[in-house]
C-alpha positions in Angstrom: 79.2 128.1 117.4 82.4 126.4 116.0 82.0 123.0 115.1 84.0 123.0 112.1 86.7 121.0 113.6 85.3 117.9 115.1 85.8 116.3 111.4 89.4 115.2 110.9 90.5 115.3 107.0 90.8 111.8 105.5 93.4 111.2 103.0 91.8 108.9 100.6 94.9 108.5 98.5 96.9 107.3 101.3 94.6 105.1 102.3 94.7 103.5 98.7 98.5 103.4 98.8 98.4 101.5 102.5 96.0 98.8 100.8 98.1 98.8 97.5 101.1 98.3 99.7 99.1 95.3 101.8 98.3 93.8 98.8 101.8 93.8 97.4 103.3 92.3 100.7 100.6 89.6 100.7 101.2 88.6 96.8 104.9 88.5 96.8 105.1 86.9 100.2 102.6 83.7 99.9 103.8 82.8 96.2 106.5 80.8 97.8 103.5 78.7 99.2 102.6 77.9 95.2 106.1 77.7 93.7 107.9 75.5 96.2 107.4 72.4 94.3 108.8 73.8 91.4 111.8 75.4 92.9 112.8 72.0 94.7 112.7 70.1 91.2 114.3 72.7 89.6 117.5 73.1 92.0 117.2 69.2 92.7 116.6 70.4 96.6 116.3 68.0 99.8 113.3 68.8 101.9 115.8 70.6 104.1 117.4 72.6 101.8 113.5 73.2 100.3 112.6 74.2 104.1 115.7 76.9 104.2 113.5 79.0 101.7 110.7 80.1 103.9 113.2 80.3 106.7 115.4 83.0 104.3 112.0 85.3 103.9 110.8 85.0 107.3 113.9 85.2 109.5 114.6 88.6 108.3 111.1 89.6 109.6 112.4 88.6 113.0 115.9 90.1 111.9 114.5 93.8 111.1 111.0 94.4 112.8 112.7 96.2 115.8 115.4 97.7 113.6 112.4 99.3 111.1 110.7 100.8 114.2 113.7 102.8 115.2 114.4 103.6 111.6 110.6 104.9 110.9 111.2 107.4 114.0 114.6 108.7 112.0 113.4 108.7 108.4 110.2 109.7 106.6 107.4 107.5 105.2 108.3 108.6 101.9 112.0 107.9 102.1 111.7 104.2 103.7 108.9 103.5 101.3 110.5 104.6 98.4 113.8 102.7 99.3 112.0 99.5 100.3 110.4 99.2 96.9 113.5 100.3 94.8 115.5 97.4 97.0 112.3 94.9 96.2 112.5 96.1 92.4 116.4 95.4 92.2 116.6 92.1 94.3 113.6 90.6 92.1 115.1 91.6 88.8 118.6 90.5 89.7 117.4 86.8 90.2 115.0 86.9 87.1 118.2 87.5 85.3 120.7 85.1 87.4 118.4 82.4 88.5 119.9 80.2 91.1 119.4 78.5 94.5 122.2 80.7 96.3 120.5 84.0 94.4 117.1 83.1 95.3 118.1 82.3 99.1 119.6 86.1 99.2 116.3 87.5 97.1 114.1 86.3 99.5 116.2 87.5 102.6 116.2 91.1 100.8 112.8 90.8 100.1 111.6 89.8 103.7 113.7 92.7 105.1 111.8 95.2 103.2 108.3 93.6 103.9 109.6 94.2 107.7 110.0 97.8 107.4 106.6 98.3 105.1 104.8 96.4 107.7 105.9 99.2 110.6 105.3 101.9 108.4 102.0 101.6 107.1 99.7 100.7 110.1 100.3 104.6 111.3 100.0 105.8 108.0 96.4 104.1 107.8 95.4 105.3 111.3 95.9 108.8 110.5 95.1 109.0 106.5 91.7 107.2 107.4 91.0 109.0 111.0 91.3 107.0 114.2 87.6 106.5 114.4 87.9 104.5 111.2 90.7 102.5 112.2 89.3 99.3 113.0 87.3 99.2 110.1 90.3 100.0 107.9 92.3 97.2 109.6 89.9 94.8 108.6 89.7 96.1 105.1 93.5 95.7 104.9 93.2 92.0 106.0 91.0 91.2 103.6 93.0 92.6 100.9 95.8 91.0 102.3 93.9 87.6 102.1 92.6 88.6 98.6 96.2 88.8 97.5 97.5 85.3 98.7 94.0 84.0 96.9 95.0 85.6 93.5 98.8 85.0 93.7 98.4 81.1 92.9 96.5 81.8 89.7 99.5 84.6 88.1 101.7 81.4 89.2 99.4 79.2 87.1 99.2 81.7 84.0 103.2 81.9 83.9 104.0 78.3 84.3 101.1 76.9 82.0 102.6 76.6 78.4 99.3 74.8 77.3 97.2 77.6 78.1 99.4 80.5 76.7 98.9 81.7 73.0 102.0 82.7 71.0 103.3 86.0 71.6 101.3 86.3 74.7 102.7 88.0 78.0 103.3 84.8 79.7 105.1 83.4 76.9 107.3 86.8 76.8 108.3 86.4 80.2 109.3 82.5 80.1 111.5 83.5 77.0 113.6 85.9 79.5 114.3 82.9 81.8 115.9 79.4 81.5 113.3 77.3 80.0 113.6 74.9 82.8 112.7 77.6 85.4 109.5 79.0 83.9 108.3 79.9 87.5 111.3 82.8 87.5 109.5 84.9 85.5 107.6 85.6 88.5 110.3 87.7 89.8 110.1 89.9 86.6 106.6 90.6 87.3 107.2 91.5 90.7 110.2 93.8 90.0 108.0 95.8 87.4 105.3 96.1 90.2 107.8 97.2 92.7 109.1 99.9 90.3 105.9 101.4 89.4 105.2 101.5 93.6 108.6 103.3 93.9 107.7 106.2 91.6 104.2 106.2 92.7 105.3 106.5 96.5 107.8 109.1 95.6 105.6 111.4 93.6 102.7 111.2 96.4 102.1 113.9 99.0 101.8 112.8 102.5 100.2 114.3 105.6 102.0 114.8 108.5 101.9 111.5 110.7 102.0 111.6 114.5 102.6 108.5 116.1 100.5 107.3 119.3 102.6 106.4 121.9 101.7 102.7 121.3 103.1 103.0 117.7 106.5 104.7 119.0 109.5 102.6 119.0 110.4 102.6 122.5 114.1 102.9 124.2 116.2 100.1 125.4 115.2 100.1 128.9 111.5 99.3 127.7 112.2 96.3 126.0 114.5 95.5 128.9 111.3 95.5 131.3 109.2 93.6 128.5 111.7 91.1 128.2 111.7 90.3 131.9 107.9 89.7 131.8 106.8 86.5 131.6 103.9 87.3 129.5 105.8 88.8 126.9 108.0 85.7 126.2 104.9 83.6 126.3 102.8 85.9 123.8 105.9 86.1 121.5 106.0 82.3 121.6 102.3 82.5 120.6 102.7 84.8 117.8 105.8 82.6 116.8 103.7 79.2 116.9 100.7 80.6 114.9 103.3 82.3 111.8 104.9 79.1 112.0 102.0 76.8 111.5 100.3 79.2 108.9 103.4 79.0 106.8 104.2 75.3 107.7 100.8 74.3 106.4 100.8 76.5 103.4 104.5 75.9 102.2 103.7 72.3 102.3 100.5 72.0 101.1 101.3 71.4 97.3 104.5 69.0 98.2 102.3 66.8 100.4 99.4 66.9 97.6 101.9 65.6 94.5 104.0 63.4 97.3 101.2 61.3 98.4 98.4 61.9 96.1 99.9 62.4 93.0 98.0 65.9 92.3 100.1 67.8 89.9 101.4 71.3 92.0 101.0 73.5 88.8 96.8 73.0 88.8 95.4 71.3 91.9 98.3 72.0 94.3 98.1 76.1 93.4 94.5 75.8 93.6 94.6 74.4 97.0 96.9 76.8 98.1 94.7 79.6 97.0 91.7 78.2 98.7 93.7 78.0 102.0 94.3 81.6 101.7 90.7 82.4 100.6 89.6 80.3 103.6 91.7 82.2 106.1 90.3 85.2 104.8 86.6 84.4 105.0 87.5 82.8 108.6 88.8 86.2 109.7 85.4 88.1 108.8 83.5 85.1 111.0 85.9 85.7 113.8 85.3 89.3 113.7 81.7 88.6 114.5 82.1 85.6 116.7 84.4 88.1 118.9 81.4 90.4 119.6 79.4 87.3 121.3 82.5 85.0 122.6 85.2 85.4 125.0 88.3 85.6 122.9 89.6 82.8 124.9 87.0 80.5 124.3 87.1 81.2 120.7 90.8 80.7 120.5 90.0 76.9 122.4 87.3 76.1 120.1 89.2 77.3 116.9 92.3 75.3 117.7 90.6 72.3 118.7 88.8 72.1 115.3 92.1 73.4 113.3 94.0 70.1 115.0 91.3 67.9 113.8 91.2 69.2 110.3 94.8 68.9 110.1 95.0 65.3 111.3 92.1 64.4 108.8 94.1 66.3 105.8 97.4 64.3 106.8 95.8 60.9 107.2 92.8 61.1 105.0 92.2 60.4 101.6 93.0 62.8 98.3 89.7 64.5 98.7 89.5 64.9 102.3 93.2 66.6 102.2 91.6 69.0 99.3 89.3 70.0 101.8 91.1 69.6 105.2 93.9 71.9 104.1 91.6 74.9 103.2 89.9 74.3 106.6 92.7 74.6 108.6 93.0 77.9 106.9 89.6 79.0 108.1 89.9 78.0 111.4 93.3 79.5 112.2 92.5 82.6 110.7 91.0 84.4 114.2 94.5 83.0 116.1 96.7 85.8 115.1 94.3 89.0 116.0 93.4 87.0 119.3 96.9 86.4 120.6 98.1 89.6 119.5 95.1 91.6 121.5 95.6 89.3 124.6 99.3 90.5 124.5 99.0 93.9 124.5 95.8 93.9 127.2 97.9 92.0 129.5 100.7 94.3 129.7 100.1 98.3 131.3 102.9 99.9 129.3 105.2 100.1 126.3 102.6 98.7 124.0 104.8 100.3 120.9 108.1 98.1 122.0 105.6 95.1 122.8 104.4 95.3 119.5 108.1 95.2 118.2 108.8 92.0 120.0 105.3 90.4 119.0 106.3 91.1 115.2 109.7 89.6 115.7 107.5 86.3 116.4 107.0 86.3 112.5 110.2 84.4 112.9 108.3 81.4 113.5 107.5 81.3 109.8 111.2 80.5 108.9 111.9 78.2 111.8 108.9 75.8 111.8 108.6 75.0 108.1 112.3 74.4 108.1 111.7 72.1 111.1 109.1 70.4 109.1 111.5 69.8 105.9 114.0 68.6 108.3 111.8 66.1 109.8 110.5 65.2 106.5 114.0 64.2 105.5 114.7 62.1 108.3 111.3 60.4 108.3 108.6 61.1 106.1 106.7 64.7 105.1 103.6 63.1 106.4 105.4 62.8 109.9 107.2 66.5 109.3 103.7 68.1 109.1 102.8 66.3 112.4 105.1 68.2 114.1 102.7 70.8 113.3 100.3 69.7 116.2 102.9 71.0 118.9 103.0 74.8 118.1 99.0 73.9 118.2 99.1 72.7 121.4 101.0 75.8 122.6 98.3 77.9 121.0 95.6 75.8 122.6 97.1 76.4 126.0 96.9 80.3 125.7 93.0 80.0 126.1 93.5 78.5 129.3 96.6 80.6 131.2 95.9 83.8 129.2 95.1 86.4 132.0 94.3 89.7 130.3 93.9 92.9 132.2 91.1 93.7 129.5 88.7 91.4 128.6 87.1 92.2 125.1 84.0 93.6 125.0 81.0 90.9 124.1 77.3 91.8 123.0 75.1 89.6 125.6 72.0 87.8 124.1 70.4 87.3 127.1 67.6 89.6 128.7 68.3 91.4 131.8 
């Protein structure tokens, strides 16, 4: 009897590579939350110009997500990964050598484009390398790696900018010596360049299995995008992703500046720590959310989580310094389930063209560009606190999803009642 082909081969080196890529994406993306106060002070920026920085990074996601899908159909994973890391390395080292506001904006846009390409490539890689039956587990593991990197990146920032804690001849002092004295945070981009160069060579020398994409992972033709864009559910869920990423980055980007401006807490220490706790709580909340989804309808969980998020944000913005230090990480904890719920509700609300739909939904990551920029603009016209209250608008839209969503398939739950 032949039973040999029942166990598909798993490629552990590819799984490790994908996890490493997730780590790097998060590490570089969310460092902006920690350095934004230093960037503002270094280049003497207004709140509006400061808000333009996350805009230039996340708008690249919006521009590149769908083209990246088409590129992945035409070129190999090795080619796209290698080129992305090489471009990231060159962009990072260029800024570190020639730091300035304009160059920083160009660097952020370039990094954002590379990140969009990486995001499109690595999910199909993870499914094939780990086996379809393990994809859900590996996806959760990838989210934990992503959250862990966001938690750790502020500590690299603290290590590089705090002169008091670095000894003579240390790596931090050496890297700071390569950038202008008033821009110690720019030394981070030498580290990013080194990481990207190492990954460029690693990716180039790695052997890859053949990746066959499922229909859901393929970038559809133009007609599929046309059909989807005529569907009201596509637009509504696109706005849901737009609002979620905008809220996540709108909070994360302005935590440090808010604590500094209203409570006099230093961005290089307390600010960086609070940003780190925000991402740590988001990671922990993701795990709890996965458990709760086994027992609750996803729409009810979305309503509950969003309601508590709104309350936590209001307390963080209006309360004492201690309440802010607790409130902002609590926002991270309760928003953690939103992205996966909105994305799954979207896919379960449309019968076909899931690959194209995923591309459209990923374009909603551009919310991370627009909403923090609006917060900065309103902060310029009024106060930063008033600007951050604008985040209640996207949260209200996310809350509404729990009431109007009508998925074709509900998430499967475990009943605790005996029949």
